[in-house]
ROMAR-831851 format. One line per field, with one value per residue (C-alpha): residue in three letters; y, z, x. Coordinates in nm, 2 decimals, always signed. Example, Ala and Ser with C-alpha at 12.3 -4.5 7.8 and 13.67 -1.06 7.14 Angstrom:
ROMAR-831851
zalum <- [ALA,SER]
py <- [-0.45,-0.11]
pz <- [+0.78,+0.71]
px <- [+1.23,+1.37]
//
This chain:
ROMAR-831851
zalum <- [UNK,UNK,UNK,UNK,UNK,UNK,UNK,UNK,UNK,UNK,UNK,UNK,UNK,UNK,UNK,UNK,UNK,UNK,UNK,UNK,UNK,UNK,UNK,UNK,UNK,UNK,UNK,UNK,UNK,UNK,UNK,UNK,UNK,UNK,UNK,UNK,UNK,UNK,UNK,UNK,UNK,UNK,UNK,UNK,UNK,UNK,UNK,UNK,UNK,UNK,UNK,UNK,UNK,UNK,UNK,UNK,UNK,UNK,UNK,UNK,UNK,UNK,UNK,UNK,UNK,UNK,UNK,UNK,UNK,UNK,UNK,UNK,UNK,UNK,UNK,UNK,UNK,UNK,UNK,UNK,UNK,UNK,UNK,UNK,UNK,UNK,UNK,UNK,UNK,UNK,UNK,UNK,UNK,UNK,UNK,UNK,UNK,UNK,UNK,UNK,UNK,UNK,UNK,UNK,UNK,UNK,UNK,UNK,UNK,UNK,UNK,UNK,UNK,UNK,UNK,UNK,UNK,UNK,UNK,UNK,UNK,UNK,UNK,UNK,UNK,UNK,UNK,UNK,UNK,UNK,UNK,UNK,UNK,UNK,UNK,UNK,UNK,UNK,UNK,UNK,UNK,UNK,UNK,UNK,UNK,UNK,UNK,UNK,UNK,UNK,UNK,UNK,UNK,UNK,UNK,UNK,UNK,UNK,UNK,UNK,UNK,UNK,UNK,UNK,UNK,UNK,UNK,UNK,UNK,UNK,UNK,UNK,UNK,UNK,UNK,UNK,UNK,UNK,UNK,UNK,UNK,UNK,UNK,UNK,UNK,UNK,UNK,UNK,UNK,UNK,UNK,UNK,UNK,UNK,UNK,UNK,UNK,UNK,UNK,UNK,UNK,UNK,UNK,UNK,UNK,UNK,UNK,UNK,UNK,UNK,UNK,UNK,UNK,UNK,UNK,UNK,UNK,UNK,UNK,UNK,UNK,UNK,UNK,UNK,UNK,UNK,UNK,UNK,UNK,UNK,UNK,UNK,UNK,UNK,UNK,UNK,UNK,UNK,UNK,UNK,UNK,UNK,UNK,UNK,UNK,UNK,UNK,UNK,UNK,UNK,UNK,UNK,UNK,UNK,UNK,UNK,UNK,UNK,UNK,UNK,UNK,UNK,UNK,UNK,UNK,UNK,UNK,UNK,UNK,UNK,UNK,UNK,UNK,UNK,UNK,UNK,UNK,UNK,UNK,UNK,UNK,UNK,UNK,UNK,UNK,UNK,UNK,UNK,UNK,UNK,UNK,UNK,UNK,UNK,UNK,UNK,UNK,UNK,UNK,UNK,UNK,UNK,UNK,UNK,UNK,UNK,UNK,UNK,UNK,UNK,UNK,UNK,UNK,UNK,UNK,UNK,UNK,UNK,UNK,UNK,UNK,UNK,UNK,UNK,UNK,UNK,UNK,UNK,UNK,UNK,UNK,UNK,UNK,UNK,UNK,UNK,UNK,UNK,UNK,UNK,UNK,UNK,UNK,UNK,UNK,UNK,UNK,UNK,UNK,UNK,UNK,UNK,UNK,UNK,UNK,UNK,UNK,UNK,UNK,UNK,UNK,UNK,UNK,UNK,UNK,UNK,UNK,UNK,UNK,UNK,UNK,UNK,UNK,UNK,UNK,UNK,UNK,UNK,UNK,UNK,UNK,UNK,UNK,UNK,UNK,UNK,UNK,UNK,UNK,UNK,UNK,UNK,UNK,UNK,UNK,UNK,UNK,UNK,UNK,UNK,UNK,UNK,UNK,UNK,UNK,UNK,UNK,UNK,UNK,UNK,UNK,UNK,UNK,UNK,UNK,UNK,UNK,UNK,UNK,UNK,UNK,UNK,UNK,UNK,UNK,UNK,UNK,UNK,UNK,UNK,UNK,UNK,UNK,UNK,UNK,UNK,UNK,UNK,UNK,UNK,UNK,UNK,UNK,UNK,UNK,UNK,UNK,UNK,UNK,UNK,UNK,UNK,UNK,UNK,UNK,UNK,UNK,UNK,UNK,UNK,UNK,UNK,UNK,UNK,UNK,UNK,UNK,UNK,UNK,UNK,UNK,UNK,UNK,UNK,UNK,UNK,UNK,UNK,UNK,UNK,UNK,UNK,UNK,UNK,UNK,UNK,UNK,UNK,UNK,UNK,UNK,UNK,UNK,UNK,UNK,UNK,UNK,UNK,UNK,UNK,UNK,UNK,UNK,UNK,UNK,UNK,UNK,UNK,UNK,UNK,UNK,UNK,UNK,UNK,UNK,UNK,UNK,UNK,UNK,UNK,UNK,UNK,UNK,UNK,UNK,UNK,UNK,UNK,UNK,UNK,UNK,UNK,UNK,UNK,UNK,UNK,UNK,UNK,UNK,UNK,UNK,UNK,UNK,UNK,UNK,UNK,UNK,UNK,UNK,UNK,UNK,UNK,UNK,UNK,UNK,UNK,UNK,UNK,UNK,UNK,UNK,UNK,UNK,UNK,UNK]
py <- [-0.21,+0.18,+0.35,+0.73,+0.89,+1.23,+1.36,+1.56,+1.87,+1.81,+1.68,+1.43,+1.13,+0.81,+0.54,+0.24,-0.06,-0.38,-0.66,-0.76,-0.63,-0.69,-0.54,-0.26,-0.12,+0.19,+0.19,+0.52,+0.81,+1.10,+1.35,+1.21,+1.58,+1.77,+2.04,+2.12,+2.16,+2.15,+2.13,+1.76,+1.62,+1.45,+1.15,+1.34,+1.51,+1.23,+1.13,+0.73,+0.60,+0.45,+0.19,+0.02,-0.37,-0.52,-0.83,-1.14,-0.95,-1.02,-0.78,-0.90,-0.89,-0.58,-0.42,-0.52,-0.39,-0.07,-0.06,-0.12,+0.11,+0.38,+0.31,+0.30,+0.61,+0.84,+0.70,+0.76,+0.94,+0.98,+1.23,+1.52,+1.55,+1.76,+2.11,+2.24,+1.96,+2.21,+2.57,+2.55,+2.70,+2.85,+2.72,+2.80,+2.59,+2.43,+2.39,+2.12,+2.39,+2.52,+2.17,+2.11,+2.40,+2.33,+1.94,+2.12,+2.35,+2.14,+1.87,+2.14,+2.30,+1.94,+1.87,+2.18,+2.16,+1.80,+1.73,+1.56,+1.75,+1.71,+1.87,+2.20,+2.50,+2.75,+3.01,+2.84,+2.78,+3.18,+3.25,+3.02,+3.12,+3.47,+3.47,+3.20,+3.36,+2.99,+2.96,+3.24,+3.08,+3.05,+3.36,+3.46,+3.18,+3.24,+3.05,+2.84,+2.69,+2.67,+2.45,+2.24,+2.18,+2.06,+1.81,+1.68,+1.62,+1.42,+1.21,+1.14,+1.03,+0.84,+0.65,+0.59,+0.44,+0.27,+0.11,+0.15,+0.11,-0.28,-0.38,-0.20,-0.34,-0.04,-0.21,-0.06,+0.29,+0.35,+0.23,+0.48,+0.37,+0.20,+0.30,+0.29,+0.54,+0.77,+0.74,+0.81,+1.15,+1.32,+1.22,+1.55,+1.57,+1.26,+1.34,+1.24,+1.07,+0.84,+0.81,+0.73,+0.46,+0.29,+0.26,+0.11,-0.10,-0.25,-0.25,-0.43,-0.66,-0.75,-0.77,-1.04,-1.23,-1.33,-1.27,-0.93,-0.90,-0.75,-0.56,-0.36,-0.08,+0.10,+0.47,+0.57,+0.38,+0.55,+0.88,+0.80,+0.65,+0.96,+1.21,+1.06,+1.07,+1.42,+1.53,+1.63,+1.33,+1.37,+1.02,+0.72,+0.50,+0.11,-0.16,-0.25,+0.14,+0.21,+0.47,+0.35,+0.30,+0.04,-0.13,-0.14,-0.28,-0.55,-0.69,-0.73,-0.90,-1.15,-1.22,-1.30,-1.56,-1.31,-1.29,-0.94,-0.76,-0.41,-0.08,+0.00,-0.33,-0.45,-0.81,-1.04,-1.06,-0.82,-0.75,-0.93,-0.59,-0.77,-0.89,-0.49,-0.55,-0.53,-0.36,-0.13,-0.11,-0.25,-0.44,-0.38,-0.21,-0.27,-0.03,-0.13,-0.03,+0.14,+0.00,+0.07,-0.06,-0.06,+0.02,+0.24,+0.54,+0.37,+0.26,+0.61,+0.74,+0.49,+0.58,+0.97,+0.92,+0.72,+0.97,+1.21,+1.02,+1.01,+1.37,+1.42,+1.43,+1.09,+0.91,+0.98,+0.89,+1.22,+1.59,+1.94,+2.04,+2.31,+2.50,+2.51,+2.78,+3.01,+3.29,+3.30,+2.98,+2.67,+2.42,+2.56,+2.33,+1.97,+1.71,+1.50,+1.14,+1.16,+1.13,+0.98,+0.72,+0.46,+0.18,-0.17,-0.05,+0.29,+0.12,-0.11,+0.13,+0.35,+0.03,+0.07,+0.39,+0.26,+0.03,+0.27,+0.49,+0.17,+0.12,+0.44,+0.42,+0.04,+0.13,+0.48,+0.65,+0.95,+1.05,+1.37,+1.32,+1.63,+1.53,+1.73,+1.73,+1.56,+1.24,+1.20,+1.21,+0.97,+0.73,+0.73,+0.63,+0.95,+1.14,+1.53,+1.80,+2.06,+2.29,+2.06,+2.04,+2.39,+2.29,+2.12,+2.37,+2.69,+2.84,+2.54,+2.55,+2.91,+2.88,+2.59,+2.81,+3.11,+2.91,+2.72,+3.02,+3.27,+3.48,+3.59,+3.87,+4.16,+4.06,+3.86,+3.74,+3.73,+3.69,+3.37,+3.56,+3.70,+3.42,+3.23,+3.46,+3.49,+3.10,+3.04,+2.92,+2.65,+2.29,+1.96,+1.84,+1.90,+1.86,+1.64,+1.83,+1.75,+1.94,+1.60,+1.48,+1.61,+1.42,+1.45,+1.48,+1.31,+1.16,+1.42,+1.70,+1.82,+2.03,+2.10,+2.46,+2.56,+2.75,+2.91,+2.62,+2.33,+2.47,+2.26,+1.98,+2.09,+2.17,+1.82,+1.66,+1.87,+1.81,+1.46,+1.41,+1.62,+1.45,+1.09,+1.12,+0.96,+0.70,+0.41,+0.56,+0.60,+0.24,+0.13,+0.33,+0.16,-0.18,-0.16,+0.04,-0.29,-0.53,-0.38,-0.31,-0.30,+0.05,+0.05,+0.11,+0.48,+0.56,+0.78,+1.00,+1.33,+1.39,+1.67,+1.38,+1.11,+1.37,+1.48,+1.09,+0.98,+1.29,+1.41,+1.80,+1.97,+2.31,+2.13,+2.39,+2.37,+2.29,+2.02,+1.84,+1.96,+1.78,+1.44,+1.47,+1.38,+1.51,+1.30,+1.53,+1.63,+2.02,+2.13,+2.47,+2.32,+2.17,+2.53,+2.64,+2.37,+2.48,+2.84,+2.77,+2.53,+2.83,+3.06,+2.84,+2.84,+2.54,+2.37,+2.40,+2.23,+1.98,+1.91,+1.89,+1.58,+1.40,+1.40,+1.32,+1.09,+1.00,+1.20,+1.56,+1.56,+1.50,+1.24,+1.37,+1.39,+1.20,+1.03,+0.63,+0.70,+0.93,+1.10,+1.05]
pz <- [+0.33,+0.33,+0.45,+0.43,+0.73,+0.84,+1.18,+1.42,+1.27,+0.95,+0.80,+0.49,+0.58,+0.39,+0.61,+0.51,+0.81,+0.86,+1.13,+1.20,+1.33,+1.68,+1.62,+1.35,+1.29,+1.11,+0.86,+0.74,+0.73,+0.54,+0.40,+0.11,-0.06,-0.06,+0.20,+0.52,+0.35,+0.58,+0.53,+0.43,+0.65,+0.98,+1.09,+1.33,+1.02,+0.88,+0.64,+0.64,+0.69,+0.36,+0.28,+0.00,+0.05,+0.08,-0.01,+0.10,+0.26,+0.21,+0.22,+0.59,+0.72,+0.58,+0.69,+1.08,+1.02,+0.93,+1.23,+1.43,+1.28,+1.34,+1.69,+1.71,+1.51,+1.76,+2.04,+1.88,+1.57,+1.33,+1.40,+1.12,+0.87,+0.93,+0.86,+0.57,+0.32,+0.14,+0.18,+0.41,+0.27,+0.50,+0.45,+0.58,+0.72,+0.45,+0.43,+0.25,+0.05,-0.06,-0.15,-0.33,-0.53,-0.62,-0.71,-0.96,-1.07,-1.11,-1.32,-1.55,-1.61,-1.68,-1.94,-2.10,-2.11,-2.18,-1.93,-1.57,-1.29,-1.11,-1.37,-1.36,-1.29,-1.04,-1.30,-1.45,-1.15,-1.05,-1.37,-1.34,-1.02,-1.11,-1.43,-1.37,-1.10,-1.00,-0.74,-0.51,-0.20,-0.37,-0.42,-0.12,-0.07,-0.18,-0.50,-0.34,-0.07,-0.33,-0.58,-0.26,-0.15,-0.56,-0.47,-0.18,-0.36,-0.66,-0.41,-0.23,-0.54,-0.71,-0.38,-0.33,-0.65,-0.74,-0.36,-0.15,-0.35,-0.43,-0.10,+0.01,+0.06,-0.12,+0.01,+0.36,+0.27,+0.49,+0.81,+1.01,+1.12,+0.79,+0.56,+0.27,+0.47,+0.56,+0.17,+0.08,+0.30,+0.09,-0.22,-0.37,-0.33,-0.58,-0.94,-1.15,-1.44,-1.19,-1.06,-1.43,-1.48,-1.15,-1.21,-1.59,-1.43,-1.20,-1.51,-1.72,-1.43,-1.38,-1.76,-1.82,-2.12,-2.29,-2.60,-2.66,-2.72,-2.95,-2.82,-3.06,-3.07,-3.18,-3.16,-3.29,-3.00,-2.77,-2.93,-2.88,-2.50,-2.38,-2.56,-2.40,-2.05,-2.03,-2.16,-2.51,-2.71,-3.01,-3.15,-3.01,-2.82,-2.86,-2.65,-2.69,-2.71,-2.44,-2.39,-2.49,-2.13,-2.05,-2.40,-2.25,-1.91,-2.11,-2.32,-2.06,-1.82,-2.13,-2.12,-1.80,-1.83,-1.68,-1.84,-1.98,-1.79,-1.85,-1.83,-1.50,-1.34,-1.12,-1.15,-0.84,-0.86,-0.93,-1.29,-1.47,-1.55,-1.58,-1.92,-1.99,-1.87,-2.20,-2.27,-2.56,-2.60,-2.34,-2.64,-3.00,-3.15,-3.40,-3.48,-3.59,-3.96,-4.00,-4.17,-3.94,-3.92,-3.55,-3.59,-3.27,-3.40,-3.34,-2.99,-2.87,-2.97,-2.80,-2.51,-2.54,-2.61,-2.27,-2.07,-2.20,-2.10,-1.76,-1.73,-1.85,-1.68,-1.83,-1.59,-1.23,-1.11,-1.11,-1.00,-1.04,-0.68,-0.47,-0.61,-0.95,-0.81,-0.60,-0.74,-0.73,-0.60,-0.72,-1.01,-1.03,-1.34,-1.19,-1.05,-0.75,-0.75,-0.62,-0.28,-0.39,-0.61,-0.31,-0.42,-0.61,-0.96,-0.88,-0.69,-0.99,-1.23,-1.04,-1.02,-1.40,-1.37,-1.16,-1.45,-1.70,-1.50,-1.43,-1.83,-1.90,-1.65,-1.79,-2.18,-2.15,-2.30,-2.17,-2.07,-2.00,-1.67,-1.50,-1.16,-0.87,-0.65,-0.38,-0.59,-0.70,-0.34,-0.24,-0.53,-0.38,-0.06,+0.11,+0.32,+0.22,+0.47,+0.54,+0.31,+0.03,+0.03,-0.04,-0.43,-0.36,-0.16,-0.05,+0.12,+0.36,+0.44,+0.49,+0.74,+0.94,+0.98,+1.10,+1.37,+1.49,+1.52,+1.63,+1.32,+1.15,+0.86,+1.05,+1.38,+1.50,+1.87,+1.97,+2.29,+2.36,+2.35,+2.01,+1.88,+1.96,+1.79,+1.45,+1.42,+1.54,+1.20,+1.18,+1.34,+1.35,+1.03,+0.72,+0.32,+0.12,-0.12,-0.41,-0.25,-0.20,+0.16,+0.49,+0.75,+1.12,+1.20,+1.56,+1.68,+1.70,+1.55,+1.32,+1.65,+1.81,+1.72,+1.70,+1.99,+2.10,+2.38,+2.10,+1.83,+1.86,+1.81,+1.52,+1.35,+1.38,+1.28,+0.99,+0.89,+0.89,+0.75,+0.43,+0.41,+0.43,+0.28,-0.04,+0.12,-0.04,-0.39,-0.34,-0.25,-0.52,-0.78,-0.64,-0.63,-1.01,-1.06,-0.86,-1.10,-1.37,-1.20,-0.84,-0.68,-0.47,-0.79,-0.74,-0.41,-0.45,-0.71,-0.57,-0.66,-0.93,-1.08,-1.11,-1.28,-1.54,-1.58,-1.65,-1.82,-1.99,-2.12,-2.17,-2.26,-2.50,-2.73,-3.09,-3.05,-2.85,-3.15,-3.38,-3.23,-3.21,-3.57,-3.89,-4.17,-4.51,-4.80,-5.11,-5.09,-4.80,-4.83,-4.64,-4.37,-4.28,-4.32,-4.11,-3.81,-3.87,-3.85,-3.55,-3.39,-3.47,-3.30,-2.93,-2.70,-2.77,-3.14,-3.11,-2.87,-3.18,-3.40,-3.19,-3.18,-3.55,-3.62,-3.31,-3.15,-2.82,-2.70,-2.51,-2.51,-2.28,-2.00,-2.15,-2.51,-2.66,-2.70,-3.08,-3.32,-3.51,-3.87]
px <- [+1.57,+1.54,+1.30,+1.16,+1.07,+0.95,+1.06,+0.88,+1.06,+0.92,+1.25,+1.26,+1.51,+1.60,+1.75,+1.91,+1.88,+1.96,+1.84,+1.51,+1.19,+1.33,+1.66,+1.73,+2.08,+2.10,+2.41,+2.31,+2.15,+2.09,+1.86,+1.64,+1.72,+2.03,+2.02,+1.87,+1.46,+1.18,+0.82,+0.74,+0.46,+0.54,+0.36,+0.16,+0.04,-0.13,+0.17,+0.24,+0.56,+0.72,+0.96,+1.08,+1.14,+1.45,+1.59,+1.40,+1.13,+0.73,+0.47,+0.33,+0.73,+0.80,+0.45,+0.59,+0.90,+0.79,+0.59,+0.91,+1.11,+0.86,+0.85,+1.21,+1.25,+1.02,+1.21,+1.59,+1.54,+1.85,+2.13,+2.08,+2.37,+2.67,+2.66,+2.82,+2.70,+2.48,+2.31,+2.00,+1.68,+1.45,+1.11,+0.79,+0.52,+0.31,-0.05,-0.26,-0.41,-0.08,+0.05,-0.23,-0.21,+0.14,+0.07,-0.19,+0.10,+0.35,+0.12,+0.03,+0.33,+0.50,+0.26,+0.25,+0.65,+0.65,+0.90,+0.94,+0.78,+1.13,+1.34,+1.15,+1.34,+1.31,+1.26,+0.95,+0.80,+0.83,+0.71,+0.39,+0.32,+0.36,+0.12,-0.15,-0.42,-0.53,-0.24,-0.25,-0.14,+0.20,+0.31,+0.45,+0.65,+1.03,+1.10,+1.41,+1.14,+0.93,+1.15,+1.24,+0.91,+0.86,+1.14,+0.98,+0.64,+0.80,+1.01,+0.67,+0.51,+0.78,+0.82,+0.45,+0.37,+0.66,+0.71,+0.40,+0.12,+0.16,+0.16,-0.14,-0.50,-0.67,-1.04,-0.90,-0.88,-1.18,-1.03,-0.85,-0.52,-0.45,-0.17,-0.42,-0.62,-0.36,-0.23,-0.61,-0.62,-0.34,-0.47,-0.44,-0.05,-0.06,+0.01,-0.30,-0.08,+0.06,-0.28,-0.42,-0.13,-0.22,-0.57,-0.54,-0.26,-0.56,-0.84,-0.59,-0.55,-0.90,-1.01,-1.24,-1.25,-1.60,-1.78,-1.91,-2.29,-2.52,-2.79,-3.07,-3.20,-3.52,-3.44,-3.83,-3.96,-3.73,-3.81,-4.20,-4.14,-3.97,-4.17,-4.49,-4.31,-4.26,-4.56,-4.50,-4.59,-4.82,-4.80,-4.96,-4.76,-4.69,-4.70,-4.33,-4.20,-3.97,-3.69,-3.30,-3.20,-3.49,-3.43,-3.08,-3.18,-3.41,-3.14,-2.90,-3.19,-3.20,-2.86,-2.84,-3.15,-3.40,-3.75,-3.83,-4.04,-4.24,-4.06,-4.24,-4.16,-3.87,-3.70,-3.68,-3.29,-3.01,-2.94,-2.58,-2.43,-2.09,-2.20,-2.11,-1.72,-1.55,-1.22,-1.28,-1.67,-1.94,-2.15,-2.22,-2.52,-2.79,-3.06,-3.40,-3.49,-3.18,-2.88,-2.53,-2.21,-2.08,-1.74,-1.77,-2.00,-2.32,-2.21,-2.14,-2.45,-2.65,-2.49,-2.49,-2.85,-2.89,-2.70,-2.94,-3.27,-3.12,-3.08,-3.44,-3.80,-3.84,-3.66,-3.72,-3.37,-3.13,-3.31,-3.16,-3.03,-3.17,-2.89,-3.06,-3.31,-3.09,-2.90,-2.53,-2.48,-2.22,-2.33,-2.68,-2.70,-2.57,-2.81,-2.79,-2.95,-3.31,-3.44,-3.74,-3.59,-3.63,-3.85,-3.68,-3.78,-3.59,-3.28,-3.23,-3.23,-2.96,-2.73,-2.76,-2.62,-2.36,-2.24,-2.29,-2.01,-1.79,-1.84,-1.68,-1.39,-1.27,-1.34,-1.17,-1.50,-1.66,-2.06,-2.15,-2.28,-2.39,-2.39,-2.28,-1.93,-2.10,-2.21,-1.89,-1.74,-2.02,-1.93,-1.57,-1.72,-1.63,-1.87,-1.93,-1.88,-2.14,-1.86,-1.88,-2.27,-2.28,-2.26,-2.58,-2.80,-2.64,-2.91,-2.94,-2.56,-2.60,-2.89,-2.70,-2.41,-2.61,-2.80,-2.49,-2.28,-2.58,-2.45,-2.78,-2.66,-2.90,-2.86,-2.59,-2.51,-2.87,-2.99,-3.20,-3.52,-3.46,-3.32,-3.63,-3.82,-3.61,-3.62,-3.96,-4.11,-3.82,-3.88,-3.73,-3.88,-3.77,-3.85,-3.63,-3.41,-3.58,-3.89,-4.08,-4.24,-4.13,-3.92,-3.91,-3.56,-3.67,-3.99,-4.23,-4.03,-4.26,-4.41,-4.11,-3.94,-3.60,-3.51,-3.17,-3.12,-3.18,-3.00,-2.66,-2.92,-3.11,-2.78,-2.65,-2.96,-3.04,-2.70,-2.67,-3.01,-2.91,-2.58,-2.75,-3.07,-2.95,-2.72,-2.97,-2.94,-2.57,-2.51,-2.73,-2.49,-2.18,-2.32,-2.36,-2.04,-1.86,-1.98,-1.75,-1.47,-1.32,-1.41,-1.10,-0.90,-1.06,-0.96,-0.66,-0.88,-1.06,-1.45,-1.30,-1.08,-1.31,-1.55,-1.32,-1.22,-1.58,-1.71,-1.44,-1.37,-1.67,-1.50,-1.24,-1.04,-1.02,-0.63,-0.69,-0.92,-0.68,-0.39,-0.52,-0.70,-0.62,-0.83,-0.80,-0.87,-0.69,-0.79,-0.55,-0.72,-1.06,-0.88,-0.79,-1.14,-1.27,-1.03,-1.13,-1.49,-1.44,-1.29,-1.54,-1.83,-1.95,-1.91,-2.23,-2.19,-1.86,-2.06,-2.30,-1.99,-1.81,-2.12,-2.14,-1.80,-1.73,-2.04,-1.96,-1.99,-1.70,-1.34,-1.15,-0.95,-0.57,-0.53,-0.80,-0.79,-0.75,-0.67,-1.00,-1.01]
//
């Protein structure tokens, strides 16, 4: 087999070897890239040993072989090639942040030029770094080193997706020490287009074949129910009135042999959300009292209406983050899972939310969820950091940092007496993120004040409480999503990538729509007028236009599944 090896000096090698796991004989060793290019991650930096299967090898024997080869390499690394084969490149030490920026630059530039990232020239990389302010970490790096690093990242991606991923148990990505875990730890270095192709193969391989159900929705009843729930209804609510979301759940339950329940009741057993696991759309739509032929439009309208209900006060499942009321905070308009949604009724509805997210991923459609970054992290099975939590509650993260580091902005490095006086009003009890009930961080915490000597304990308990207060809600969403598609298929995505995949592009350009639209009219002048008017619209107006013509407010990530007509 051939193996890719990152040595202790961060040199990238390709080794051809013969023999068994008990005795490896190296027939050839060479730099994977011409020239003495430094800068690739070593195994100590968290990048796994990558290998290509040789003739007659099975997955298990290859894994054993790689482990044995890794141990052998550690004790006896291959000799470097003789000098003079290619000019050396003086490459600086690379940080993970620089690698992530370079990966994003390569994808963006390759997409705009319609060419492979490996074929990008040094000159085009230099121009892109100089012109675009998003890549500040790359501006001080010599262009020859930048181009060399580009080749390293391209080789990493090609080898990972072609030879490594088919043999990995992705459901073990959460287990430290596994190859899946090591690869997931560098997911930001993997190209999004490659991830998408790999994800689509998994979705295709897990497709189910069953009859597509037809669900009937009463939009007038839903309008009355939502208006009444938010205190704005002036019409009498009828007995069967329910939101679109609740109407969907009732019909899913009926399809699975459960009896109908009141919109405020929970079912005794899990709902069969797998009936929604179809390829193009989850179900067909009929409207009560309305004539509509569902070739996609009515279905998309129903899904958008359901998403709008979930973001309203009619359904107490999603709440605005604390940042909503904090000036200059990030993601002020985003929502989080409600910590109060803890009963059987609420958790079943959160499972439905997960199923809807799974449906968008399986069908390639989009839904405009406005969820905070930590929610997407949690859906990937990742624990958010305190730094990431700043996008939910900036004031809390600043307070924890100040207490931990004794760095109050007006009086840093306080002595114990001054510290105790400043923080005397804080105890070992906290309100939930939604401003609800108070929870003690430890028994008797409500009567225990924060002091200089117990500040480390307070920071630890307060951080753990905040980062895990929605664990039950997150687990419910993941259970629902797992009925639609295998969640391990998502482990290579970052939270930002997953959000774009589910929600699409909110601030899409008219040129992007024009690229994928076909306008059928005998009057060519009117087509030009259409594009001119759209170009003058603000984002909210463009969203309304897209809903009118397509039933969606956002464009999908990349190319849409079909052309707009």
